[in-house]
N, C-alpha and C positions, 0 to 999 in steps of 0.2 A: 504493499499500500504506500503511495507516495503522499507527500505532505499536502496535496490538494484534495485528496479524499477525505471523506468523513471519518471520524475515529469513532469506533464501537457504535455506529448508527447515529452518533451525535454530531452537532456542529463541530467543525475544526477548532482544535484548541489553539490558543494564542501564546505568545512568549510568557506572559504573566502566569498562565496555567502551568507551564513546564517549570517555570521559577519555583512555583509553589510545591509542584510534585518533587522537583529536585532537592530543595531545602528539606522537606520532610523525608526523602530518601536518605539524605546525608545525615540528619540529626535526630531522626526518629519522630515519635508523634509530638505535635506542636499546637499550642493554642493560636488563634490570629495574633494575639500580642507577641508571642514568641517567634511567630512568623516575621513580624515587623522588625524585631530586634535582629533576627538572623539576616534579614534582607539588608539591613542598615550596615551590618558587619561585612557584608559580602558584595553582591552584584549591584546594590544600590548606587555604586560608585560609577557604573556604567550602563545600568538598565534601571532607573528609578522607576517606582510605582507609587502613585499617590496613595496614602494609607486608606482613604475610603474605598478606592478600587481593590486594593489588596484584601481588605476584609470581606469583600464580596466573593472572592475566588473560591475559598474553601467550601463554603456550603453548595456552591454550584457545581464543583468537582465531585462533592459527596452526592448530589443528586444524579450524576452521571455514573456513579459506582466506581470512580476512581480513588476516592477517599472514603473513609468510614468515620463517622462523628460519634463522639461519646461525650456525655457530661461527666465532668469530674465528680467524684464522691465528696459530699460535705462541703462546706465553705461556700464560695460564690458559684459553685457548679459550672465552671467555665467549660466551654466546648473545646475539646481535644480532637484533632483530626489525625488520622492514622492512614498510611498509604495501604492500598488494597492490592491484591495480586494483579488486578486489571489497571490499576494506577502504575504499578512497577513495570508492567508490560508496555504501557503507553509511553512511560518515561524512557525505557530501554529502546523502543521502537524510535522515537524522536532523536535520541542520542545517536543511534545508528544510522539515521538518515542523513547522507552527506549534502543534500540539497539545503539551501536556505534562500529565503525571500531576500530581495535587494536590501541593503541597510537603509534605515530611514535617518536622514540627516535633517534635523529641524533646528538650525542654529540661527538665532535672532541676528547675530553679527554678519552672517552671509546675507540676510535679508537687507540689512542696512547697506552692506557693500554693494549689493545689486542696485539699490535706489541711490546710491550715493551721488550720482550726477544731478539729482534734484536738490541737493543740500549745499551746505557751505563748504568752500575748498578746504578748510582746516578739519572738517568733521572726519575725513578719512584717516589722518594722522592720528587725532585723538582715539578713534575707534581702534586703530592698529595698536597703539600703545597700550590701551586698557586691556585688549584681547591678549596681546603678548604677556602681560603681567598675569591675567587670569589663568592662562594656560601654563605659565611657569609654576604657579601655585600648584596646579594639578599635577604637573610634571615632578615636582618635588614630593607631593604626597604619594605618588606611584613608586618613586624611588624609595622612599622610607619604608612603605608597605613591602617593597620587594626585598630590602635588606632585613626585614623582621620575619621572613619566612623560616620556619623551623625545619631544618634539613632532615630531622629525626622522623617527621611526618611525610615520609617520602611520596606516597601516592598523592595526597592532597596537596603537598608541596609543588609537585610537577604542575598540576592543574592550575594552582593559583600563580605559579611563576610564569606560565605561559600567557595567562590573561594580563598579568602586570606588565610583562615585556611588551605586549601588543599596545597596552595603555600608554607606556613610557614612549614607545616609537610614535604612536599617534600624537601625543601631546607635544613631543619634540618637533614633529613636522608642522604642527599649529604654530608653536613658538617661532620656528624658523621662518615661516610665511609672514606672520604678523610683524616681526621684527624688520624684515626685509621691506614690507609695505611702508612701515612707519618711516624707514630711512629713504625709500624711493617711491613716494605716492604717484 
């Protein structure tokens, strides 16, 4: 089955669905709040999901049979979501599918650059300097996170290192571009 087909007779799953399945596969049963925390510690750096949207995903996946929902015993009786066999199979299928839709780039700075001819001459230089500084901050964060990888956690360290190396290269390209534009508008 390719990624354009329906999954388990249901609507195709989106990236946020696979993020939730992956986080539960990696960390075990989680409440929606725990999912939010795990998201913020990991993929939120390159694939943010608004909290309101994130909180809607687990119940929808439970309705599709990909997660199982339980109420905690006692206390606030928070909802805990467990990965089902169908959920694990779907996540494994998605991981093994080499195809990927084209990346979405929604960069407000690129929009401003596109319409720059309608603005003031100095706007491009100011934008470029601001963007270079912003991307430098992200570049430094990714480098710091890369340096903190625990080599003793070999399997997860390799996955994390790959993503961080991509992020470092991506941010370095942005820094180079914006610095060049600031110098040569």
